[in-house]
N, C-alpha and C positions, 0 to 999 in steps of 0.2 A: 352624386356629383361633389358634394361637400366633403364626403369621406375620401374620395380620390384626390381632391385638392389638398386635404390635410396630409394624406399619405405622401403626396409629391413633395410637400414642404418638409416633412420629416426626413424624406430621402435626401433632399438638398441639404438639410441640417447635418446629416451624417457625412455627406461628401465634404461639406465645409469643415467639419470636425477632423476628418482625415487630413485635409490640407493644414489645418491648425496644428495638428500633432506633428506633422513634418516641419512646420515653421518653428514650433516650440523646441524641437531638437537642435535648431540652428541658433537659438538664443545663447547669450553669454552664460558661462557655467553658474554664476551667482543668481541669475534669473531663471534658469532652465527648470529648476525644481518647482518653483512657484507657477510657471507657465504650464508645466505638465500637470500639476495638480488642478489648475483651472480647467484645462481641456478635459481631464478625467471627470470633473464635476459636471461639465456640460454634456459629456457622453452619458453620464448617469441620468441626468435630467431628460435627455432625448430618448433614452431607453424607456423611462417611465411614461413619456408621452406616447411612445409606440405601443406599450403595453396597455395604456388606457384606451387607445383607439381600438386595439384588438378586442378588449373586453366589451367596449361599446358595440362593435360589430357583431360579436358573438351573442350578446343579449338581444340585439335587434333581430338577428337570425332566428334565435329560439322563440322570440315573441311572434314573429311572422309565421313560423312553423306551427306554433300553438293556435294562432288565429285560423290558419288554413285548416287544421284538424278540427277545430271547433265548428267552422263553417261546413265541413264535410259531414260532421255528425248532425248538425242542425238541418242540413239539406236532405239527409237520408230519410226516407219514409219507411216506417216499420209497419208491417201488417201481421196479422196472426198467421201462424204456420208458414211464414215466409222463410224460404231456405237462406235468404240473404240477410238474416238478422244478427250475424256475428259481428262483433266489434274487433277490429284488428288489435292484437296484443303483441305484435312483433317487437315493439320497442321494449316492453316488459321482459319478453323472452331474451332479447339481446342483453338487457341489463342483468338478468339473472345469470346468463351464460358468462358475462364479463365478471360478475362477482365470483362465480365458480372458478373461472380461470385465475383470477387474482388470488383466491384461496389456495388453489393448487400451486401457484407460483410462490406464495408465502411458505407453504409446506416444503416445497423444494428448496427454498432459500434457507429455512430453518434446518432442513436435513443436511444441506451442504455446509452450513455453519457448524453443525454438530460434528460432521466428518472432519472438518478443518480443526476443530477444537480437539478431537480425539487424536488426530495426527500430531498436533502440537504436544499433547500429553505424551504420546509415544516418543517423540523426539526428545522431550525433556528427560524421560526415563533413560533413553539411549545416551544422552549427553551426561547424565549423572553417572552411568556406568563407565563411560569413557573417562570422565573426570576422576573417578575412583581408581581406575586402572593406571592413569597417568600418575596419580599420587603414589600408588604402590610402586610403580617403576622408579619414580623419583626417590622414594624412600630406599628402595633396593639399591639404586645407584649411589645414594649417600652412604649406605652400608658398604657397598663395594669400594667406594673411594677410601673409606676408613681402612678396610682390609688391605687395599693396595698400598696405602701409606705404611701400614705395619709391615707388609711384605718387603717394601723397598728399604725400610729401616733395618729389617732383619738381614736382608741381602748385604746392605752396607756394613753391618756389624760382622757378618760372616766373612766378608772380604778382608777385614782387619784381622780376624782370627786366622784366616788362611795365610795371609802374609806373615803374621806373627809366628804361626806354626812353621812356615817354610824357613823363616830366618832362624828360629830355634833349632830346626832340623839341620840347617847348614852349619850353625855354630857347633852343635853336638858332633856332626860329622868332621868338622875341622878339628875339634878338640880330640876326637878319637884318633884321627890321623896324626895329629901333632904328638900325642902322648904315646901312641903305640909304635911309632916309627922312630 
């Protein structure tokens, strides 16, 4: 009864905290931060109370279960060659099975972590190769740019040679026509 009453009060605390949170958002901006901090502190305290209640209930449940099992063992009468002299060890078997499952789960977790790590290493190698190729292309483009500048400079010079040659040819043709006629 007391536990239910405590749980009901904790629930009412949480509902009041929700209303406080709504009200704290309506505070003026200069007080809002402080109000929100106080509400968060109250929530934190209420959660600790909730956890303490659950821990108390769990301990009480375990204690009652142990007392029940003790009473069953003490009430049992053992006789020689009785076929009902076995002690139930289901809890131990379940505990052992849980440990084995946890062990398998950890092995799976370590295996998946190893696979992820290997995948990251493979990606690193791939990215290094890609980075090297990009640098090679950039170097080749740098070389190509230099070659293109030289070609453009040469074409520019060749244009002047061609114009100069055409003018020289026209002058020679004019002189030949002038002196020969």
